[in-house]
LOTINU-689604 format. One record per atom (N, C-alpha, C): residue number from 1; residue in three letters; atom name; x, z, y. Coordinates in nm, 4 decimals. Atoms other than C-alpha are relative to their C-alpha. Last residue first. Example, Ala and Ser with C-alpha at 12.3 -4.5 7.8 and 13.67 -1.06 7.14 Angstrom:
REM residues 2
pos: 2&code: SER&site: N&east: -0.0820&up: -0.0060&north: -0.1190
pos: 2&code: SER&site: CA&east: 1.3670&up: 0.7140&north: -0.1060
pos: 2&code: SER&site: C&east: -0.0770&up: 0.0730&north: 0.1090
pos: 1&code: ALA&site: N&east: 0.0890&up: 0.0000&north: -0.1190
pos: 1&code: ALA&site: CA&east: 1.2300&up: 0.7800&north: -0.4500
pos: 1&code: ALA&site: C&east: 0.0900&up: 0.0000&north: 0.1200
This chain:
REM residues 103
pos: 103&code: GLN&site: N&east: 0.0553&up: -0.1169&north: 0.0651
pos: 103&code: GLN&site: CA&east: -1.7914&up: 1.1151&north: -0.6435
pos: 103&code: GLN&site: C&east: -0.1052&up: 0.1017&north: 0.0741
pos: 102&code: ARG&site: N&east: 0.0097&up: -0.0884&north: -0.0536
pos: 102&code: ARG&site: CA&east: -1.7743&up: 0.7648&north: -0.4808
pos: 102&code: ARG&site: C&east: -0.0539&up: 0.1341&north: -0.0736
pos: 101&code: THR&site: N&east: 0.1055&up: -0.0835&north: -0.0197
pos: 101&code: THR&site: CA&east: -1.6277&up: 0.5293&north: -0.6860
pos: 101&code: THR&site: C&east: -0.0381&up: 0.1206&north: 0.0728
pos: 100&code: LEU&site: N&east: 0.0077&up: -0.1394&north: -0.0749
pos: 100&code: LEU&site: CA&east: -1.4062&up: 0.2738&north: -0.6243
pos: 100&code: LEU&site: C&east: -0.1398&up: 0.0686&north: -0.0174
pos: 99&code: THR&site: N&east: 0.1744&up: -0.0589&north: -0.0439
pos: 99&code: THR&site: CA&east: -1.3181&up: -0.0057&north: -0.8255
pos: 99&code: THR&site: C&east: 0.0335&up: 0.0710&north: 0.0783
pos: 98&code: LEU&site: N&east: 0.0265&up: -0.1302&north: -0.0098
pos: 98&code: LEU&site: CA&east: -0.9386&up: -0.2034&north: -0.7473
pos: 98&code: LEU&site: C&east: -0.1709&up: 0.0615&north: -0.0192
pos: 97&code: SER&site: N&east: 0.1058&up: -0.1355&north: -0.0003
pos: 97&code: SER&site: CA&east: -0.8365&up: -0.4720&north: -0.8733
pos: 97&code: SER&site: C&east: -0.0405&up: 0.0876&north: -0.0007
pos: 96&code: PHE&site: N&east: 0.0394&up: -0.1173&north: 0.0408
pos: 96&code: PHE&site: CA&east: -0.5055&up: -0.6586&north: -0.8024
pos: 96&code: PHE&site: C&east: -0.1562&up: 0.0301&north: 0.0150
pos: 95&code: PRO&site: N&east: 0.1351&up: 0.0036&north: 0.0230
pos: 95&code: PRO&site: CA&east: -0.2820&up: -0.9885&north: -0.7597
pos: 95&code: PRO&site: C&east: -0.0165&up: 0.1658&north: -0.0548
pos: 94&code: MET&site: N&east: 0.0431&up: -0.1633&north: 0.0411
pos: 94&code: MET&site: CA&east: 0.0469&up: -0.8915&north: -0.5851
pos: 94&code: MET&site: C&east: -0.1482&up: 0.0158&north: -0.0602
pos: 93&code: TRP&site: N&east: 0.1471&up: 0.0764&north: 0.0302
pos: 93&code: TRP&site: CA&east: 0.2241&up: -1.2636&north: -0.5721
pos: 93&code: TRP&site: C&east: -0.0166&up: 0.1632&north: -0.0455
pos: 92&code: TYR&site: N&east: 0.0000&up: 0.0160&north: 0.1128
pos: 92&code: TYR&site: CA&east: 0.5502&up: -1.1676&north: -0.3446
pos: 92&code: TYR&site: C&east: -0.1364&up: 0.0178&north: -0.0555
pos: 91&code: THR&site: N&east: 0.1266&up: 0.0351&north: 0.0097
pos: 91&code: THR&site: CA&east: 0.6797&up: -1.2518&north: -0.0166
pos: 91&code: THR&site: C&east: -0.0445&up: -0.0029&north: -0.1473
pos: 90&code: GLY&site: N&east: 0.0664&up: 0.1512&north: 0.0510
pos: 90&code: GLY&site: CA&east: 1.0436&up: -1.1583&north: 0.0936
pos: 90&code: GLY&site: C&east: -0.1555&up: 0.0459&north: -0.0322
pos: 89&code: HIS&site: N&east: -0.0063&up: 0.0441&north: 0.1390
pos: 89&code: HIS&site: CA&east: 1.2111&up: -0.8221&north: 0.0260
pos: 89&code: HIS&site: C&east: -0.0086&up: -0.1346&north: -0.0160
pos: 88&code: ASP&site: N&east: 0.0702&up: 0.0542&north: 0.0474
pos: 88&code: ASP&site: CA&east: 1.2460&up: -0.7276&north: 0.4258
pos: 88&code: ASP&site: C&east: 0.0118&up: -0.0805&north: -0.1719
pos: 87&code: THR&site: N&east: -0.0778&up: 0.0777&north: 0.0309
pos: 87&code: THR&site: CA&east: 1.4379&up: -0.4077&north: 0.5154
pos: 87&code: THR&site: C&east: -0.0962&up: -0.0999&north: -0.0696
pos: 86&code: LEU&site: N&east: 0.1034&up: 0.0705&north: 0.0911
pos: 86&code: LEU&site: CA&east: 1.2919&up: -0.2084&north: 0.7717
pos: 86&code: LEU&site: C&east: 0.0721&up: -0.0940&north: -0.1048
pos: 85&code: VAL&site: N&east: -0.0494&up: 0.1072&north: -0.0362
pos: 85&code: VAL&site: CA&east: 1.5496&up: 0.0312&north: 0.9728
pos: 85&code: VAL&site: C&east: -0.0433&up: -0.0799&north: -0.1466
pos: 84&code: THR&site: N&east: 0.0763&up: 0.1221&north: 0.0867
pos: 84&code: THR&site: CA&east: 1.3826&up: 0.3229&north: 1.0180
pos: 84&code: THR&site: C&east: 0.0683&up: -0.1224&north: 0.0057
pos: 83&code: ARG&site: N&east: 0.0522&up: 0.1122&north: -0.0196
pos: 83&code: ARG&site: CA&east: 1.6827&up: 0.5832&north: 1.1043
pos: 83&code: ARG&site: C&east: -0.0894&up: -0.1143&north: -0.0747
pos: 82&code: GLY&site: N&east: -0.1180&up: 0.0702&north: -0.0696
pos: 82&code: GLY&site: CA&east: 1.7306&up: 0.8794&north: 0.9660
pos: 82&code: GLY&site: C&east: -0.0969&up: -0.0998&north: 0.0777
pos: 81&code: ARG&site: N&east: -0.1092&up: -0.0471&north: -0.0813
pos: 81&code: ARG&site: CA&east: 1.5400&up: 0.9767&north: 0.6745
pos: 81&code: ARG&site: C&east: 0.0488&up: -0.0766&north: 0.0571
pos: 80&code: THR&site: N&east: 0.0518&up: -0.0803&north: -0.0509
pos: 80&code: THR&site: CA&east: 1.2545&up: 0.8106&north: 0.4659
pos: 80&code: THR&site: C&east: 0.0634&up: 0.1088&north: 0.1328
pos: 79&code: PRO&site: N&east: -0.0299&up: -0.1236&north: 0.0434
pos: 79&code: PRO&site: CA&east: 1.4411&up: 0.5120&north: 0.4519
pos: 79&code: PRO&site: C&east: -0.0679&up: 0.1146&north: 0.0622
pos: 78&code: ALA&site: N&east: -0.0721&up: -0.0433&north: -0.0709
pos: 78&code: ALA&site: CA&east: 1.2814&up: 0.1684&north: 0.4570
pos: 78&code: ALA&site: C&east: 0.0422&up: 0.1154&north: -0.0469
pos: 77&code: SER&site: N&east: -0.0030&up: -0.1604&north: 0.0185
pos: 77&code: SER&site: CA&east: 1.1323&up: -0.0495&north: 0.2440
pos: 77&code: SER&site: C&east: 0.0751&up: 0.0057&north: 0.1402
pos: 76&code: VAL&site: N&east: -0.0929&up: -0.0166&north: -0.0877
pos: 76&code: VAL&site: CA&east: 0.9560&up: -0.4249&north: 0.3127
pos: 76&code: VAL&site: C&east: 0.0023&up: 0.1609&north: -0.0718
pos: 75&code: VAL&site: N&east: -0.0555&up: -0.1531&north: 0.0246
pos: 75&code: VAL&site: CA&east: 0.7488&up: -0.6189&north: 0.0423
pos: 75&code: VAL&site: C&east: 0.0904&up: 0.0411&north: 0.1164
pos: 74&code: ARG&site: N&east: -0.1438&up: -0.0332&north: -0.0373
pos: 74&code: ARG&site: CA&east: 0.5019&up: -0.8834&north: 0.1864
pos: 74&code: ARG&site: C&east: 0.0648&up: 0.1346&north: -0.0617
pos: 73&code: ALA&site: N&east: -0.0079&up: -0.1042&north: -0.1043
pos: 73&code: ALA&site: CA&east: 0.1996&up: -0.9519&north: -0.0054
pos: 73&code: ALA&site: C&east: 0.1404&up: 0.0061&north: 0.0069
pos: 72&code: LEU&site: N&east: -0.1305&up: -0.0605&north: -0.0926
pos: 72&code: LEU&site: CA&east: 0.0578&up: -1.2554&north: -0.1368
pos: 72&code: LEU&site: C&east: -0.0338&up: 0.1205&north: 0.0532
pos: 71&code: GLU&site: N&east: -0.0592&up: -0.1185&north: 0.0420
pos: 71&code: GLU&site: CA&east: -0.2820&up: -1.2507&north: -0.3742
pos: 71&code: GLU&site: C&east: 0.1500&up: -0.0130&north: 0.0096
pos: 70&code: PRO&site: N&east: 0.0356&up: -0.1207&north: 0.0296
pos: 70&code: PRO&site: CA&east: -0.4639&up: -1.5552&north: -0.2695
pos: 70&code: PRO&site: C&east: 0.1149&up: 0.0667&north: -0.0099
pos: 69&code: THR&site: N&east: -0.0975&up: -0.0866&north: 0.1441
pos: 69&code: THR&site: CA&east: -0.2684&up: -1.8956&north: -0.1595
pos: 69&code: THR&site: C&east: -0.0601&up: 0.1211&north: 0.0274
pos: 68&code: GLY&site: N&east: -0.1382&up: -0.0320&north: 0.0505
pos: 68&code: GLY&site: CA&east: -0.5036&up: -2.0804&north: 0.0896
pos: 68&code: GLY&site: C&east: 0.0529&up: 0.0688&north: -0.0984
pos: 67&code: ALA&site: N&east: -0.0790&up: 0.1216&north: 0.0149
pos: 67&code: ALA&site: CA&east: -0.8852&up: -2.1119&north: 0.2158
pos: 67&code: ALA&site: C&east: 0.1669&up: 0.0900&north: -0.0529
pos: 66&code: ASN&site: N&east: 0.0554&up: 0.1122&north: 0.0628
pos: 66&code: ASN&site: CA&east: -1.1259&up: -1.8199&north: 0.2673
pos: 66&code: ASN&site: C&east: 0.0742&up: -0.1236&north: -0.0828
pos: 65&code: CYS&site: N&east: 0.0764&up: -0.0341&north: 0.0598
pos: 65&code: CYS&site: CA&east: -1.0218&up: -1.5090&north: 0.3805
pos: 65&code: CYS&site: C&east: -0.0653&up: -0.0514&north: -0.0542
pos: 64&code: ASP&site: N&east: 0.1244&up: 0.0176&north: -0.1459
pos: 64&code: ASP&site: CA&east: -0.8065&up: -1.6539&north: 0.6535
pos: 64&code: ASP&site: C&east: -0.1474&up: 0.0339&north: -0.0845
pos: 63&code: ALA&site: N&east: -0.0722&up: -0.0227&north: -0.1069
pos: 63&code: ALA&site: CA&east: -0.4630&up: -1.5419&north: 0.4231
pos: 63&code: ALA&site: C&east: -0.1538&up: -0.0009&north: 0.0973
pos: 62&code: ALA&site: N&east: -0.0505&up: 0.1176&north: -0.0487
pos: 62&code: ALA&site: CA&east: -0.6628&up: -1.6036&north: 0.0671
pos: 62&code: ALA&site: C&east: 0.0498&up: 0.0633&north: 0.2092
pos: 61&code: VAL&site: N&east: 0.0803&up: 0.1257&north: 0.0100
pos: 61&code: VAL&site: CA&east: -0.8245&up: -1.2834&north: -0.1282
pos: 61&code: VAL&site: C&east: 0.1093&up: -0.0888&north: 0.1050
pos: 60&code: PRO&site: N&east: -0.0652&up: 0.1242&north: -0.0970
pos: 60&code: PRO&site: CA&east: -0.6954&up: -0.9985&north: -0.2557
pos: 60&code: PRO&site: C&east: -0.0729&up: -0.1001&north: 0.0011
pos: 59&code: GLU&site: N&east: -0.1154&up: 0.0679&north: 0.0389
pos: 59&code: GLU&site: CA&east: -0.9140&up: -0.7353&north: -0.4143
pos: 59&code: GLU&site: C&east: 0.0804&up: -0.1326&north: 0.1159
pos: 58&code: VAL&site: N&east: -0.1319&up: 0.0960&north: -0.0670
pos: 58&code: VAL&site: CA&east: -1.1030&up: -0.4652&north: -0.3826
pos: 58&code: VAL&site: C&east: 0.0952&up: -0.0440&north: -0.0805
pos: 57&code: THR&site: N&east: -0.1225&up: 0.0663&north: 0.0633
pos: 57&code: THR&site: CA&east: -1.4214&up: -0.3343&north: -0.5602
pos: 57&code: THR&site: C&east: 0.0683&up: -0.0671&north: 0.1235
pos: 56&code: TRP&site: N&east: -0.0459&up: 0.1125&north: -0.0795
pos: 56&code: TRP&site: CA&east: -1.6884&up: -0.0804&north: -0.4294
pos: 56&code: TRP&site: C&east: 0.1497&up: -0.0619&north: -0.0993
pos: 55&code: THR&site: N&east: -0.1426&up: 0.0872&north: 0.0608
pos: 55&code: THR&site: CA&east: -1.9153&up: 0.1859&north: -0.6205
pos: 55&code: THR&site: C&east: 0.0231&up: -0.1305&north: 0.1259
pos: 54&code: GLU&site: N&east: -0.1219&up: -0.1318&north: 0.0231
pos: 54&code: GLU&site: CA&east: -2.1613&up: 0.4591&north: -0.4723
pos: 54&code: GLU&site: C&east: 0.1085&up: -0.0444&north: -0.0607
pos: 53&code: ALA&site: N&east: -0.0074&up: -0.0689&north: -0.0588
pos: 53&code: ALA&site: CA&east: -2.4422&up: 0.2664&north: -0.3795
pos: 53&code: ALA&site: C&east: 0.1233&up: 0.0957&north: 0.0211
pos: 52&code: GLU&site: N&east: 0.1093&up: -0.0619&north: 0.0302
pos: 52&code: GLU&site: CA&east: -2.4035&up: -0.0428&north: -0.5987
pos: 52&code: GLU&site: C&east: 0.0692&up: 0.1414&north: 0.1228
pos: 51&code: LEU&site: N&east: 0.0486&up: 0.0646&north: 0.1046
pos: 51&code: LEU&site: CA&east: -2.1431&up: -0.3542&north: -0.5824
pos: 51&code: LEU&site: C&east: -0.1200&up: 0.1078&north: -0.0426
pos: 50&code: ARG&site: N&east: 0.0897&up: -0.0823&north: 0.0610
pos: 50&code: ARG&site: CA&east: -2.0367&up: -0.3186&north: -0.2777
pos: 50&code: ARG&site: C&east: -0.0796&up: 0.0071&north: -0.0558
pos: 49&code: THR&site: N&east: 0.1631&up: 0.0706&north: 0.0200
pos: 49&code: THR&site: CA&east: -1.7435&up: -0.5729&north: -0.1933
pos: 49&code: THR&site: C&east: -0.1035&up: 0.1324&north: -0.0569
pos: 48&code: VAL&site: N&east: 0.0688&up: -0.1021&north: 0.0391
pos: 48&code: VAL&site: CA&east: -1.4155&up: -0.5238&north: -0.0289
pos: 48&code: VAL&site: C&east: -0.1608&up: -0.0478&north: -0.0568
pos: 47&code: LEU&site: N&east: 0.1062&up: -0.0023&north: 0.0017
pos: 47&code: LEU&site: CA&east: -1.2203&up: -0.8324&north: 0.0107
pos: 47&code: LEU&site: C&east: -0.0674&up: 0.1136&north: -0.0543
pos: 46&code: ALA&site: N&east: 0.0440&up: -0.0025&north: 0.1556
pos: 46&code: ALA&site: CA&east: -0.8239&up: -0.8196&north: 0.0526
pos: 46&code: ALA&site: C&east: -0.1667&up: 0.0005&north: 0.0712
pos: 45&code: HIS&site: N&east: 0.0479&up: -0.0817&north: -0.0023
pos: 45&code: HIS&site: CA&east: -0.6205&up: -1.0120&north: 0.2879
pos: 45&code: HIS&site: C&east: -0.0490&up: 0.0722&north: -0.0724
pos: 44&code: SER&site: N&east: 0.1532&up: 0.0001&north: 0.0188
pos: 44&code: SER&site: CA&east: -0.3925&up: -1.1833&north: 0.1676
pos: 44&code: SER&site: C&east: -0.0530&up: 0.0703&north: 0.0458
pos: 43&code: THR&site: N&east: 0.0174&up: -0.0838&north: 0.1155
pos: 43&code: THR&site: CA&east: -0.0337&up: -1.2846&north: 0.3296
pos: 43&code: THR&site: C&east: -0.1252&up: 0.0298&north: -0.0525
pos: 42&code: ASP&site: N&east: -0.0229&up: 0.1169&north: 0.0925
pos: 42&code: ASP&site: CA&east: 0.0849&up: -1.5689&north: 0.5323
pos: 42&code: ASP&site: C&east: -0.0283&up: 0.1182&north: -0.1082
pos: 41&code: GLU&site: N&east: 0.0867&up: 0.0923&north: -0.0144
pos: 41&code: GLU&site: CA&east: 0.0216&up: -1.3834&north: 0.8979
pos: 41&code: GLU&site: C&east: -0.0120&up: -0.0823&north: -0.1294
pos: 40&code: VAL&site: N&east: 0.0412&up: 0.0564&north: 0.1840
pos: 40&code: VAL&site: CA&east: 0.2563&up: -1.1197&north: 0.7289
pos: 40&code: VAL&site: C&east: -0.0965&up: -0.0773&north: 0.0513
pos: 39&code: ASN&site: N&east: 0.0966&up: 0.1093&north: 0.0156
pos: 39&code: ASN&site: CA&east: 0.4943&up: -1.1083&north: 0.9849
pos: 39&code: ASN&site: C&east: -0.0530&up: 0.0113&north: -0.1822
pos: 38&code: VAL&site: N&east: -0.0953&up: 0.1031&north: 0.0390
pos: 38&code: VAL&site: CA&east: 0.6221&up: -0.7441&north: 1.0384
pos: 38&code: VAL&site: C&east: -0.0809&up: -0.1269&north: -0.0860
pos: 37&code: VAL&site: N&east: -0.1084&up: -0.0084&north: 0.0510
pos: 37&code: VAL&site: CA&east: 0.3557&up: -0.5723&north: 1.1917
pos: 37&code: VAL&site: C&east: 0.0499&up: -0.1180&north: -0.0419
pos: 36&code: GLY&site: N&east: -0.0953&up: -0.0702&north: -0.0716
pos: 36&code: GLY&site: CA&east: 0.0980&up: -0.6025&north: 1.4622
pos: 36&code: GLY&site: C&east: 0.0754&up: 0.0700&north: -0.0343
pos: 35&code: THR&site: N&east: -0.0713&up: 0.0274&north: -0.1403
pos: 35&code: THR&site: CA&east: -0.1546&up: -0.7355&north: 1.2891
pos: 35&code: THR&site: C&east: 0.0174&up: 0.0731&north: 0.0725
pos: 34&code: ARG&site: N&east: -0.0229&up: -0.0845&north: -0.1484
pos: 34&code: ARG&site: CA&east: -0.2185&up: -0.7362&north: 0.9216
pos: 34&code: ARG&site: C&east: 0.0376&up: -0.0079&north: 0.1214
pos: 33&code: HIS&site: N&east: 0.0278&up: 0.0710&north: -0.1438
pos: 33&code: HIS&site: CA&east: -0.2777&up: -0.9335&north: 0.6137
pos: 33&code: HIS&site: C&east: -0.0399&up: 0.1300&north: 0.0920
pos: 32&code: PHE&site: N&east: 0.1145&up: 0.1356&north: -0.0728
pos: 32&code: PHE&site: CA&east: -0.0975&up: -0.7498&north: 0.3203
pos: 32&code: PHE&site: C&east: -0.0533&up: -0.0171&north: 0.0923
pos: 31&code: LEU&site: N&east: 0.0567&up: 0.0633&north: -0.1650
pos: 31&code: LEU&site: CA&east: 0.2227&up: -0.5508&north: 0.3637
pos: 31&code: LEU&site: C&east: -0.0549&up: -0.1121&north: -0.0393
pos: 30&code: LEU&site: N&east: 0.0112&up: 0.1804&north: 0.0515
pos: 30&code: LEU&site: CA&east: 0.3325&up: -0.4032&north: 0.0382
pos: 30&code: LEU&site: C&east: -0.1225&up: 0.0363&north: 0.1527
pos: 29&code: ARG&site: N&east: 0.1399&up: 0.0593&north: -0.0134
pos: 29&code: ARG&site: CA&east: 0.5204&up: -0.0992&north: 0.1478
pos: 29&code: ARG&site: C&east: -0.0422&up: -0.1330&north: 0.0027
pos: 28&code: PHE&site: N&east: 0.0123&up: 0.1137&north: 0.0506
pos: 28&code: PHE&site: CA&east: 0.8131&up: 0.0908&north: -0.0143
pos: 28&code: PHE&site: C&east: -0.1015&up: -0.0272&north: 0.1024
pos: 27&code: GLN&site: N&east: 0.1266&up: -0.0076&north: 0.0111
pos: 27&code: GLN&site: CA&east: 0.9332&up: 0.4172&north: 0.1096
pos: 27&code: GLN&site: C&east: 0.0022&up: -0.1257&north: -0.0666
pos: 26&code: THR&site: N&east: 0.0627&up: 0.1226&north: -0.0245
pos: 26&code: THR&site: CA&east: 1.2973&up: 0.5155&north: 0.0107
pos: 26&code: THR&site: C&east: -0.1667&up: -0.0314&north: -0.0374
pos: 25&code: ASN&site: N&east: 0.0699&up: 0.0056&north: -0.1386
pos: 25&code: ASN&site: CA&east: 1.4657&up: 0.8435&north: 0.0199
pos: 25&code: ASN&site: C&east: -0.0884&up: -0.0834&north: 0.0343
pos: 24&code: SER&site: N&east: -0.0187&up: 0.0761&north: -0.1281
pos: 24&code: SER&site: CA&east: 1.6870&up: 0.7612&north: -0.1956
pos: 24&code: SER&site: C&east: -0.0333&up: 0.0015&north: 0.1338
pos: 23&code: SER&site: N&east: -0.0898&up: 0.0023&north: -0.1145
pos: 23&code: SER&site: CA&east: 1.7289&up: 1.0453&north: -0.4367
pos: 23&code: SER&site: C&east: 0.0418&up: -0.0872&north: 0.1031
pos: 22&code: ASP&site: N&east: -0.1588&up: -0.0098&north: -0.0164
pos: 22&code: ASP&site: CA&east: 1.4250&up: 0.9556&north: -0.6123
pos: 22&code: ASP&site: C&east: 0.1118&up: 0.0646&north: 0.0805
pos: 21&code: ASP&site: N&east: -0.0045&up: -0.1539&north: 0.0552
pos: 21&code: ASP&site: CA&east: 1.0763&up: 0.9881&north: -0.6866
pos: 21&code: ASP&site: C&east: 0.1298&up: 0.0206&north: 0.0134
pos: 20&code: LEU&site: N&east: -0.0820&up: -0.0211&north: 0.1063
pos: 20&code: LEU&site: CA&east: 1.0389&up: 0.6688&north: -0.4613
pos: 20&code: LEU&site: C&east: 0.0405&up: 0.1455&north: -0.0321
pos: 19&code: THR&site: N&east: -0.1375&up: -0.0550&north: -0.0531
pos: 19&code: THR&site: CA&east: 0.7833&up: 0.6732&north: -0.1721
pos: 19&code: THR&site: C&east: 0.0550&up: -0.0108&north: -0.1809
pos: 18&code: PHE&site: N&east: -0.0528&up: -0.0920&north: 0.0875
pos: 18&code: PHE&site: CA&east: 0.4807&up: 0.4623&north: -0.1552
pos: 18&code: PHE&site: C&east: 0.1370&up: 0.0426&north: 0.0071
pos: 17&code: THR&site: N&east: -0.1204&up: -0.0731&north: -0.0590
pos: 17&code: THR&site: CA&east: 0.2780&up: 0.2907&north: 0.0814
pos: 17&code: THR&site: C&east: 0.0033&up: 0.0679&north: -0.0754
pos: 16&code: TRP&site: N&east: -0.0183&up: -0.0998&north: 0.0811
pos: 16&code: TRP&site: CA&east: -0.0055&up: 0.0129&north: 0.0612
pos: 16&code: TRP&site: C&east: 0.1181&up: 0.0660&north: 0.0035
pos: 15&code: ASN&site: N&east: -0.1726&up: -0.0444&north: 0.0374
pos: 15&code: ASN&site: CA&east: -0.0954&up: -0.1546&north: 0.3456
pos: 15&code: ASN&site: C&east: -0.0180&up: 0.0932&north: -0.0993
pos: 14&code: LEU&site: N&east: -0.0784&up: -0.1329&north: 0.1013
pos: 14&code: LEU&site: CA&east: -0.4204&up: -0.3558&north: 0.4173
pos: 14&code: LEU&site: C&east: 0.0943&up: 0.0246&north: -0.0361
pos: 13&code: GLU&site: N&east: -0.1415&up: 0.0178&north: -0.0019
pos: 13&code: GLU&site: CA&east: -0.6737&up: -0.5597&north: 0.6528
pos: 13&code: GLU&site: C&east: 0.0595&up: 0.1651&north: -0.1108
pos: 12&code: VAL&site: N&east: -0.0629&up: -0.1013&north: -0.1223
pos: 12&code: VAL&site: CA&east: -1.0078&up: -0.6031&north: 0.6065
pos: 12&code: VAL&site: C&east: 0.1448&up: 0.0004&north: -0.0613
pos: 11&code: CYS&site: N&east: -0.1544&up: 0.0573&north: 0.0050
pos: 11&code: CYS&site: CA&east: -1.2583&up: -0.9276&north: 0.4560
pos: 11&code: CYS&site: C&east: 0.0966&up: 0.1405&north: 0.0877
pos: 10&code: GLN&site: N&east: -0.0394&up: 0.0566&north: -0.0761
pos: 10&code: GLN&site: CA&east: -1.6106&up: -0.8115&north: 0.3740
pos: 10&code: GLN&site: C&east: 0.1839&up: 0.0153&north: 0.0108
pos: 9&code: GLU&site: N&east: -0.1059&up: 0.0008&north: 0.0466
pos: 9&code: GLU&site: CA&east: -1.8741&up: -0.8018&north: 0.1024
pos: 9&code: GLU&site: C&east: 0.1033&up: -0.0545&north: 0.1361
pos: 8&code: ALA&site: N&east: -0.0591&up: 0.0896&north: -0.1424
pos: 8&code: ALA&site: CA&east: -2.2245&up: -0.7563&north: 0.1069
pos: 8&code: ALA&site: C&east: 0.1601&up: 0.0584&north: -0.0443
pos: 7&code: GLY&site: N&east: -0.0096&up: 0.1664&north: 0.0015
pos: 7&code: GLY&site: CA&east: -2.4278&up: -0.6748&north: -0.2452
pos: 7&code: GLY&site: C&east: 0.0624&up: -0.0356&north: 0.1057
pos: 6&code: VAL&site: N&east: -0.0307&up: 0.0809&north: 0.1602
pos: 6&code: VAL&site: CA&east: -2.5268&up: -0.3106&north: -0.1468
pos: 6&code: VAL&site: C&east: -0.0189&up: -0.1421&north: -0.0235
pos: 5&code: PRO&site: N&east: 0.0873&up: -0.0240&north: 0.0658
pos: 5&code: PRO&site: CA&east: -2.4694&up: -0.2705&north: 0.2437
pos: 5&code: PRO&site: C&east: 0.0277&up: -0.0728&north: -0.1725
pos: 4&code: LEU&site: N&east: 0.0137&up: 0.1383&north: 0.0513
pos: 4&code: LEU&site: CA&east: -2.1417&up: -0.2030&north: 0.4220
pos: 4&code: LEU&site: C&east: -0.1585&up: 0.0087&north: -0.1200
pos: 3&code: ASP&site: N&east: 0.0845&up: 0.0765&north: -0.0726
pos: 3&code: ASP&site: CA&east: -2.1682&up: 0.0861&north: 0.6087
pos: 3&code: ASP&site: C&east: -0.0288&up: -0.1242&north: -0.0770
pos: 2&code: GLN&site: N&east: 0.1124&up: -0.0629&north: 0.0187
pos: 2&code: GLN&site: CA&east: -1.9432&up: 0.3006&north: 0.3336
pos: 2&code: GLN&site: C&east: -0.1613&up: -0.0355&north: 0.0878
pos: 1&code: MET&site: N&east: 0.0578&up: -0.0327&north: 0.1455
pos: 1&code: MET&site: CA&east: -1.6960&up: 0.0800&north: 0.3405
pos: 1&code: MET&site: C&east: -0.1130&up: 0.0419&north: -0.0085
């Protein structure tokens, strides 16, 4: 991202991970298009656009970065302790728009 010229954009792979703040010790993963992971070929890539020298946006785009259904992510969960067994919760519509600013 830091090497993108201002005004340029690039499709990237993306994975968000978060853990529930409770006793379940469950970690959820929002799997956008990535290689070598659970079946995610039908999910969205993330498009990074450099708006200014210190500002970028990140938004989901179609699975091939051009056509298809955008804003899809596969949701899986797994325990954070013990044997890792992924539970596939299916594909969900996950629109988002992030603005990143370097301080």
